[in-house]
N, C-alpha and C positions, 0 to 999 in steps of 0.2 A: 613356370607360368609367366606368360607375359603379364606383368602385375597390374592389378587394378582395373582390368577390362570388365568391370562390373557395372550394374545398373541398379539404382535405388528402386526396388520393386514395390515399395510401400504405396506410392501414389497410384500405380497402375492397379494394384490389388484392390484399392478402395474405390476405383472408378470402373470396375468391370461389369457393373449392372447392365450397361448398354452393349456388352459383348457376350452375353450368355452366361456370365459367371456371377450372377447377382448374389448367390449364397456363399461365395468365397470371399473372405476378407482377412486382412492382416490386423491383429489386435496389438496395439502398442501397450507398453507398461502403463499402469494407472498413474504413476508419477514418472513422466517422460524424462529420463536422465540426460537427454540430448537437447533439452530446452526447445523442443519443437523442430529440431533439425530435420526430422523425417517428414514434416508437413510441408504444404505448399508455401509459396512465397518466393522472395528473391533469394538467390543462392549467394553464399559468401564466397570469398576468393579461394576458400579451401573446400568448396562444395564438391560433391561427387560428379556433378556435370562438368566442372572444370577438370577434375582428375581424369575423367573418361576422355576428354578432349586431348589431354596430354598423352594418355596411354595410346591413343590412335597413332601418334607420332612414334611412340616406343615400338608398337607392333610393326609399323612400316619399316622402321630402322632394322629391326631384327629380321623381318621377312626379306628385306633387300640383301642383307648380309648372308642370309641363309637360303637364298633362292636356289632352286635346282629343278631338275626334271620331275615330272609327275606321271605316275603310272595311270594309264587309262583303263586297264583291266584289273580285276580283282581275282586273286588266286588263293585257293584254300591251302591249308597246311600240307596237304599231300601233293600239292603241285598242280591241281586241276583248277581251271577257270570256272568261277561260279558267280551267280548274281547276288549271293548272300551267304552267310555262315551256314554250315551244315547243322544238323539237329543236335549234335553233341558239343557244339562250339561254346555254349554258355555254361557247361558243367565244370565245376572246379576240379582241378587235377589232384589236389591233395599233396602235391609235391612241394617240399620245402624250397623256397625261391633261391636262397643264397646261403653260403657258409661264412662269408666275410663282409667287411666294409672297407671302403677307400674314402678317406676324408669325411667319414660319417655317412656316406652314401652306400647302400647295399650294392655289392659287386660280386662278380664270379657267377654269372647266370649260366644255366644249362644251354648247351649248343643245340637247341631245338625250338620249335614254335612256342612251347610253353615258356621257355626261358626268355624269349624275346618279348612276350606279353608281360611277364613279371618285370622285366627291365623297364619297359615303357611306363608301366604304372608307377614304379618307384622313381623314375626320372621325372615324371610329371610332378610328383610330390616335392622333390628337391627344387625343381624350377619354380614352383609356386610357393616356396617358403620365404619367411622373413630374412633368411640368410642372403637372398638375392639382392637385398637392398644395402648390403655392406660390401664394399669393394673387394676385400681380400677373400671373403667367403664366396662371393660371386665368381671370382676368378677360379677358385678351387673347384666349384661345382661345374662350371663350363669346361674346365680342363679335364675333369674326371669323366663326364658322361658323353661328351662329343668326341668325334674323331679329331685327330690333331689338325687336319686341314680345316674342318668346320670351326673348331675352337679358335684358330688363328684369325678367321674372318669375323667371328662373333664378338670377341673380347672388346675390341675398339668400339664397335657399334653399340654394344650394351653399356659400356662406360659412358658413352655420350647420351644414351637414352636415360640411364639412371643418374641424371645430372643433379646438381645441388638444387636447382629450381624445381625439378620433378619431385625430389625428396621433400622439399618444403611444402609442395602442394599436397603431399600425402601426410603432412604433419610431422615429418621427421627432420632431424638436424642433418648436417653435412655428412656425418658418419653413419647415418641410417638408424639413429636412436630415437625412440619416442620420448616425449616430454615426461618429466618426473611425475609419477602417479598415473600415467596413461599406459595402455597396452596396445601395441600395434599388432594387428591380426592379418596374416596372409597364409592361407592353407588351401591345399588341393586335396580333395577326398575322392579317390577313384571309386566309381560305382561298378564299373566293369570294363573289360577289354575285348577286342576282337582282332583276329589276325586276317588282314586283308590280302596279304601276299607273304610267301615264305620260300626261301631256298637256303642252302647251306651257308651262303655268304651274305644274304641280305633278308630283311623282313620289313613289312609295313604293318604297323599296329595302331589301332585307334583306341583311345582311352576316353570313356565317358565319365565326367567328373562333376562334383559339386565344388564350387570355389567360394571361399570366404575372404573378405578383405574389408579393412576399415580400422578406425581407431576407437578403442574402448577406454573411457575414462571421464572424469568429471568435467574436463575442459574441452572434450571432443565435440566438434560439430559435424563430423563425418562418421556416423555410426557404422558398425560392422554389418555388411549386407552380403547376400548370397547370390550366386548365379550358376547356371548350368551350361556346360560347354563340352565339346568333343575335341580332343587333342590328338592329332595324328602324327606319328613318328616314322620316319624312314631310318631304319637301323642297318648297321653293317657289322659283321663279325670281324673284329680287329683286336689284336693283342690279347687274344684269349677271352674276349668278352663282347657283349653287344654294346655298340656305341651309336650315338645319334649322328646322322648325316644332315638331315633337314627335318623341320617340323612345322606344323601349321595348326591353327585353331579355327573353330567355327562355333556359332551360337547353338545352344540346345543339344538334344531335345530337353525341354523344361516341363516338368509337371505343373499342374495348377497348384498354387500355394494353398496350404491347408489353413484351417481356422485356428492358428496357433498364436498365443500371446507372446509378443516379442519380449525377450529377457532384458533385464536392466543392465546398465553398463557394468556394474559390479559383478553381476552373475556371469556375464560374458568373460570378463577378465579372469575370474576365478576358474571358469571352465577351461580356458586356454592354458592356465597354469597347471591344472590338475589332470587334464586329459592329454596324454602324450600321443605322438603320431605312431603309425603302424608301418611294418614292412609288408608290402602287398605281394601276394602270390596268385598266379593264374590257376 
């Protein structure tokens, strides 16, 4: 995940009356653990607005290093060109995605369209994890899921993007660690995948996901927020597995926020610790 490309939707959810969403609102905790950080007013130097600005640079750096050609046509898994997925494309296969892991990342995917979709979903999870904010872990992730050529281009760009200054704006120290008592949250939760093109040597897969990012804790001024995005991966069959050649993201599609009361900082931290991630299968 290009980290942090999230928006504080609290304000927009509360001001939607003029946009036809008058009955939809975000309910904050009765005792706001963030000291009003979700409300209007001037942003601090560690506000989400600042972070988003920095992340634009991050995305640009990665996009520049990862630039490549773009298919103008969409091809179904059976090789035919189509305007959209066929009727069975959203049905789960029930196939176990992988039998092994490499560096903690699921690996060894099936050499078919289903395997490519499973790979893309799990690669999105890895790229959107807190491990990406630590240098050694980031190098391991990039080296595992990208082709050798793509990884060689990306490592330097990512190291520059995940600079000490960027980490500080996220509330992390130079090693990517959160302050004592706080919990840094960065997760990608795939909602579904679709195969936009497939052949025996390459695949193009889009992953629709919910992203979570922010700092949970008593000293945090950047609460954990959510966003919806679509992450598209160009994959190549290399060294007996699916590897990423290029990838890009776009906003949405995002559903209208429900009338849910926001959890307290302590509840978010506890949930992150108690609910582990999943291995995703198409």
